N, C-alpha and C positions, 0 to 999 in steps of 0.2 A: 504493500500500500504506500502511495506517495505521501511524503510529508507536505503539509500545507504551510507555505512560507510567505510571510509578508515582509517586505523590505522598504523602509522609508529612506529616501536619498535626497540630500540637499547639497547643491554645488553652487559656488559663486566665484566671481572674480572681484576681490575686495576693492581694488583700486578704483573701479568704476561703479561698483554696486548697482549694476544694471541687470535686469532679469533676462536671462537667456540670450545674451549677446554672443554672436559668433565671431566678432572681429575685435572687440575691445579687449586689450590685453593688460595683464598685470599679475600680481600675486593672487593665487586662488587656493581654494580648499574644498574638500568634500567631507560630508559626514553621513554615515549610514547606520540605521538601527535595524537589527534582524530579529524577527519573531518566527519561531518554528512551532507549529501546532499550538499557537496561541501563547507560547511562552517566550519572553524576551531572552534571547540567548547571547547576543553579542552586539557591541558597537564598535565601529571602525572609522578611521579618518585618515586623510592624507592631504598633501599640499604640494604645489608647484609654483615656480615663477614663470613669467611669460606664458600665460595660459588664458583661457576664456571660460565664461560661465558654462557654455555647452560642453566643453571638454571636461570640466570638473564633474559634471553630472554623469557623463559617460564613464569617466574614471571610477566614480563611486559605484556605478552599476557593475563594472567589471570586477572591482575589488570585492564587492559583496558576493558575486557569483562564485568567486574563488573560495569563499568560506562555506559553501554548500557542498558537502562531500558526496551526496547520492542524488540520483534523479528525483526531482521534486516539482510540485506545482507552485510556481512562484508568481506573486503579484508585486510589482514595483509601484510605489507611490512617489511621484515626482511632480515638480511644478512646470517643467519645460514642455510646453505643448508641442513643439516640433519633434521632440523625441517620442512623445506619445503617438503622434501622427505617423511617425516612421514605422511603427509596428502595427498600429490599428488600421492604417490605410494601405498596407501592403508594400510600402516603399522599400523596406528592408529586404524582402524577398526579391524584388526587382534589382536592387543593388547587388545582391549576392549573385543573381543570374548573369549580370553584366561584369562580374569580377570587381565590383566596387569602383568602377571607373568614373572619373569626373564628379566626385562628391567631396564635400568638405570633411575634414577630420578622418580621412580614409584610414590612417594608421590605427585609430581607435575602433572604428567600425569593424575592421578586419580582426582585431584582437577580440572584440566582443563576439563576433561570429564564431571564432575558434572556441571561446569559452562556452558558448551555447551548445555547439555541436559536441564538444567533449563531455559536457555535463549531462546531456540528454534530458534537459529540463523542459517543462511546459511553462512558458512565461506569458504574462500579460502586463499591461501598463494602465494605471489609472491616475487621474489627477489628484494631487495632494491638497487642492484648495480647501476641501471640506474638513481636512484634519490639520490645516496649517497652524492653528492656534493650540493644538494639543501639546501636552508636555513632551511626548516622545518626539514629535516632529520638530519642536523647538530645540530639543536636545541635539538633534541632527544638525540643525542650523548653527547652534553654538559650536559644535565640533568643527564644522566647516570654517566658520569665521576665526576660530582659534588658530587653525592651521594656516589660514591665509595671512595671518598677522605674524607668522614666524619669520625669522631672518634666515638668509642663505638657503632658501628652498631650491631643490633641483630644477633645472630648466625643463619645461615641458614641450614648448613649441619653438623649434629653431626658426630663425627669420625666413629661411628658404621655404619651409613648409607653410608658415603663416602666409607668405606672399602667394604661394601656390593656391592656398585656399581662397584668398581674396580674388586672384585673377580668375579662378574657376567660377567663383560666385558671380563675377561681373562680366564674364566673357560673352561674346556674341558669336554664334556658330554661322559660318558662311560656306556655301557649297563649293565655291571656287578658291577658298582659302586666300582671299584677297582682303586688303584693308577696306573698311567702310568709308567711302568717299564723303558722305554727309557727316563730317566730323571736323574736329579741330586738333592740330598737332602743336605741341610745345617742345622747346629745346633750349638749352643753355650753352654758353661758350665761356670758358674761364682761362685766363692766361696765368698759369702757375698752379692753380687749384690747391690751396686758396689763392685768389688773386682777383684782378679786375674781371668782373662777370657781367655778361649780358644774358637776358632771357627774353623769349618772345613766343607769341602764339600766331599761327597762320591757319588759313583755311586749307584743309587737306587737298581739296580738288583744284583750287586755283593758285595756291601758295600766296594768297593775298595776306599781307602782314596786318594783324589786328592790333597788336601793341608790341613795343620793344622797350625794355627797361635796362638801365645801367646801374651797377653797384660797384663801389670802390673796392670792396673785398667781400668775396663769398666763395662758394664751391659750386661745381656742376649740379650736385644733388640739391643744394639749396635753391639754385636758380630754377631748376625744373619743378621743385615743390612749389615755389612761389608762382611759377608760371601756371601750374594747374589750378591753384586756388584763385589766382587773379582771373583766370578765364571763367571759372565757376561763378565768382562774384559778379563779374562784368555782365555775363549773360543773364544772371538772375536779376540784376539791377535793371537791365534793359528789357526784361521780360521776354527774352528770346528763347526758343526751344534749343536744347543742346543735348543730343543723344550720347555722343562719344567724345572723349578726349584721349588722344594717344600721347604717350611719353616713352622714351627709350631708357628711362631710369627706373630700375627696380626699386631703389630706395625711395625715390620721390613718390611713387605710387603707394608704397607701404606707409610712408609718413602721412599721406593724405587719408588713407583708409583707417589708420590707427589714431589719427589726430595727434601725432607726436612727431616732433622734428628732432631726431637723435643725431644731430651733427656733432662732430668733434672740433669744430671751429671754436676757438677761444675768443670770447667777447673782448673788444678793444675799441678805442676811439675811432679807429679806421673803419671798423665794420659796425658801428653803432646803428646806422641806418638799416643795415641788413637784419639785425636782430629786432629792430622795431617792426620791420615788415613781417618777420617770422611770427612775432607775437600777435600782430594784426591778423595774419592768416590763420593761426591756431584759434583765435577768438571767433573768427568768421565760421570756421568749421564746427566749432562747439555750438554756435547759436543758429546754424542754418542746416536745413535738410536739402538733399538734391538726389535726383534720379539718374543723373549722368553716369555713364559707365566709364571708368578710368582704365584703359587697356594698355598693355605693353606692345610697343611697335616692334614688329618682327624684322629687325634689320637684316638678318641673314637671308630671309626670303624676299623682302620687299625693297631692299636697299636703304639708303639713308633716309631718315625721317624728313618730310618736307620742310619742317622748321629748322633743319640743320643749317649752321652758319658756314659750313664748308671750309673750316679752318684747320682741319686735322692734317 
């Protein structure tokens, strides 16, 4: 006879304290309370740096499954509606059938799939909204927050995987594998890096220059980051539709999507204007929403980005 197992899982990214974000990164933690046949048997927790809410909840599910030693009927109670939909709407089976291609957090979904098949469990997911104020679920939340506030947590999400998730989330599929011409391209040119920097935006189709900015000292990544945000703000101010922005800078795209500019440039009198613009850009990203997709320009396949300064 199968054991009846209820597992309460809470995961969060403490830095942003936003429910179920897939892109906001920071220190995170998870807590899980396990009940077997109505008896509370165990509580577990864990934490990582450079992670997201969604990843913490998946980590919590995986960690809890590893504590169930024999095939059981398991009900998970969580707050993340996307994870609940993944299992109740058949998405997980479709992902498994496609080899988990082109999905976010693919590493964890594969690990979870392995745990499910190895354990032979029957699982289901229910919302924890109805029990959110219960002592047990609040205990899971406390465990998660305690872990998220720990120092020197192991890194969960390397920058390359985070960017891969972001680009897959924002990508546009095209049959001919060509750039979308109804778009804007940005690029930056720096003499010395850091050094004198220009950044601009152009229409992809016509190469018409929309704006060009000059900075006394910055870096290529900073220039492209500012170029992307400047374009977003300009089109929003003028109430113009903007479907796609292309950039050939991985870091600039990442900075926009995470709303963090992780430059190593040291502030000085020479680059004071640069850091003022960075602060303005970050403030704009924090206070504004946009549907524009920020995509990586495929230089190897398409050649230099149309906004390129031609100074290489």
